[in-house]
C-alpha positions, 0 to 999 in steps of 0.5 A: 627211264624206270617209273616204279621200284617194286619192293619186297621185304622177303617175308619180313627178313629185312626192314624196308622204308619205302618213303625214305628210299623214294625221297632219296633216290627220286623214284616212285616206290610201291608198297612193301610186299612180303612174298612177291615171288610166291603168294603175291605173284599176281601183284608182280604181274599187275606191276609188270603190265604197267611197264617200266618197273625195277624189282628189288630182288635178284634171287628170283630174276629168272621167275620174274623174266619168265612171268614177263615173257608170258605176259608179253611185256618188256622185261623189268630191271632188277636191283638187289637190295636184300643181300647187298643191304637189307640182310646186314647190320645197321640202318640200311635205308641210305644204302638201299636208296643209293643202290636203287638210284645207281640201278636206275642210271641209263648207261651206254650198251657195250659195243660188240662184234658177232663171232661165228663158230661153225663147229670145226673142233681140234681135240688134242691128247690121247685116250681121253681125246679119242673119247671126247672126239667120239662124243662130239663128232655127231654135231661137230667136225672133229680132228684129233691130234694124237701123240702116237700113230699106234693110237689111231682108231679105225673109227672114221667118224672123225679124222685123226692126225699125229704131230705136235703144235708149234703155235696157236693164234686167235680165239673162238671162231678164228683159231690158227694152228701151226703144226710140226711133224704133221702126218695125215691118214691115208685111208686106202688099203688093208690093215693099219692106216698108212701115214703121209710123210711128216711136214713142218710149218703146216697151218690150219684153222679151227673154231675150237680147241679142246686140249686134253693133253695134260701138258703146258697150255698152248696159249697164255692165260688159257682160262681167258681165251675164249674157245680154248678148253683145257682139262686134266685128262686123268680127271673124268668130270673135268673132261666131261665138263669141257666136252659139254662146253665145246658142244655148245660153242656152235653158232653166232656169239656176241664178242664184247669190244672191251677196249678202245684204242686211239693210236695218235695218243699212244706213247709206245715208240718214236723213231724206232726208240721204245718208250712206254710198254705198260700195256704190253707188259701187263696183258695176260692174253697177249692180245696187245702187239707192237706195230711201230709207233703205237700198239694194236689190240686184237679184239678177238683175243682180248679178255677184258681184264682192263689192266691195259687201261689201268696202266696206260698213261696217255689214255690211248687205251681206255676201257669201253664196256662200258666207258670209264665215265660210266663208273665215275657216274655210278660212284657219284650217284651212290655217294650223293644218294647215300648222303641225301638219305641221311647217311654219312661217311660211306665206304665203297666195296668194289667187287667182280661179277662172279667171285665178289657177288657170291661172297656177298650173297653167302655173307648175307645169308649165312653171316653178318652181312655187309655193314650199313655204311659199306656200299658194294660196286660191281665192276666187270674188270677188276684190274681196270679199277685203277688209281684214277677210279680209286681217287675219284671214289674218295673225292666224290664222298667215299671215306674208304675204298676196299677192293675185294680181290678175286683169285683170278685177278691180276694182282700186280697191276692192281697192287701198284695202282692201289699204292699209287692211289694211297700216295696221291690221296695222302691217306691210307684210305685204299686197301685190297681184301683177300678174305678166305671166306664170307665170314672173314670178309664180314669180320674185316668190314665190321672192324672200326672204320678209318676216320673219314676224310674231311673234304668237300666232295667233287664231281669227277669229269674228264679223262682219267688223268684229269679226274686223278689230278682233280681228286688229288687236289680235292683230297690234299688242298694244301699240298703243291707237289706230291712225290710219287713212286717210280713208274708213276704216269705223272711227273717232271723231267730234270735237265743237266744244264751243263751236259745239255747242248739244246740239240732238241732231239727230245722235243722232236720225239716227245709223244705228248708234246710236253717238251717244246722249243722256242723258234726265236730263241735257243730254249728247251721248254716243258709243260708238266701236265702233259708229261707221261713219264714214258722215258723217251726223252731220257733214252734218246738224249745223246748227252744223257742229260735228262732224268725223270722225276715222278710227282704230281704238281697240283699248282696251276704252273703245271699247265704252262710251259717253263724254260728248262734250259736256255743259252745265249743265241749266236748272231750271224757274222754277216747278216746279224740274224740269230741262229743256234746257241753261242756255246754250240757255235763256239764248240764247233768252231774250235773243233773244226776250224783249221782241222777239217778240209772244208774249213782249213783257211780262216775265210772258210772257217768263218762260214761256221759262224754264218746262218744258212743263207749267208753260208750258201752265198759265201760258198757260191762266191768262193773260188773253190765253189762246191756248187760250180761245175765245169764250163758249159759247151757252146750251143751248136746251131744250124749254121754249124751243121751247114758249114760242116757239110760244105767242108766235106 
């Protein structure tokens, strides 16, 4: 728990109202310093010794952390109030209070696993690879894969092989490489080295791969695969950079576990029929694979882009670094504190930790800075900020949501998510920004803002589906049903009553339980709130009687089951118990009676119209009982054996 916020106006370059900030965010604030990182560093040291403080400066974070280490005290927290608020236009006090309150939140620490790299390195390429291997072999165990045997040097500080790579799997500390036409050196003898006979399908392992071949990347999304370093072999600075990076990849590293998987919620497949494959379609690294009825995420390959969590309709995959409810808490805190400090109609600017932070910093230092009503929200996974998060931001009080796109963001996913959010919100209050430079960002944000949504802010709680529904209802309180675009994860199903035979195969395979039956009557029942629109029911229906209807039903009827199709039950002609539907029994009777060997006679045909118990009884007592065997042999007794001996 942060006790005190240490403020500084950076030599008077920004206006800081300590009293107003303290009142709105609930933290005790220091007096406003002017040069805390230089001439007033002694005051910073005194504050650090007091413990549990937060310093309102990110630029000199390293300086203050080093000071804390010298004093042997706990590291302070940090919040950037200058670049993100103070160096902008307008009254920034409400935004400063909001940012301070958000920074003071206690959020869960992301889970991680240790990855051990012992320094075994595979370098692929020609002359550049040999030069890189010579630099690395002093600290790492290096093997160079060369395209030509004539390139093998006499240098034995590192090993050389020839061949080509068929497949690469894994990541830092655990690569598995499959080779074709692999030939190894026989170091004995005079003259040029002899090579072994070529072998296909050879599998080896390494911790790091440095690809200087200049060819196609060996893994999807190579910039996201930890431990796989790639550079243009003709560009010396790029080669030097990856060689340096490789040399630092020896030791034990923490690998964040970005996503959490709940296999029981996964709607990927049932009975070998594929349903939802959203995460498989969008994963850029290939970390997600199908394993039967659900998918599995390889945490070592996962780069944490968050796309899978954004498109998962059931919540089987959720972002966990930190959990999604942490984002909801941060947005709620920002909006509520901003209003508490006297601000109205705040706008949210969502950005990543690299490109976005740099753009905002440059815009503040050299441009107009952010408008006073634009509150920045830094997220680790920009693609994971899906429609539920966008709607939650609007519902908790933001008038507009802008997402600052990074050049490396998976645009397809976030474009589809923003379109869905716009439809569900009923307003064009969500947009994606692709500024060419910081000035363009400032110009876009300083344009006249859209009219704020007149709503009563709601508190986003629950799963992403629950939050999306709550937000949509908050934003469009007078609408009952919102039509949604194709592939939306919400909706109903439409059943062709003339084609449906009530076979209920859709019920048995529905992964979410949205479809159900009635054990007492031939009915097909449906609960819309549970439907994932995975399409499995439509795929599996033998009569092709089911179609999907993407929509968001905001009425309470979505939470209860309704009958989609029902028929009159058929009564057993023997006992009168109800079984099956009348139309089905009549169709079967019409097709089989007198036309099938088992129902050739009128008496046999009656069994079609009997329930299970009566049908078995009728078969058992019939003259051609299929369950009846031949006459049982007489039991032999001791007397039989004795009499046989007397006869002999």
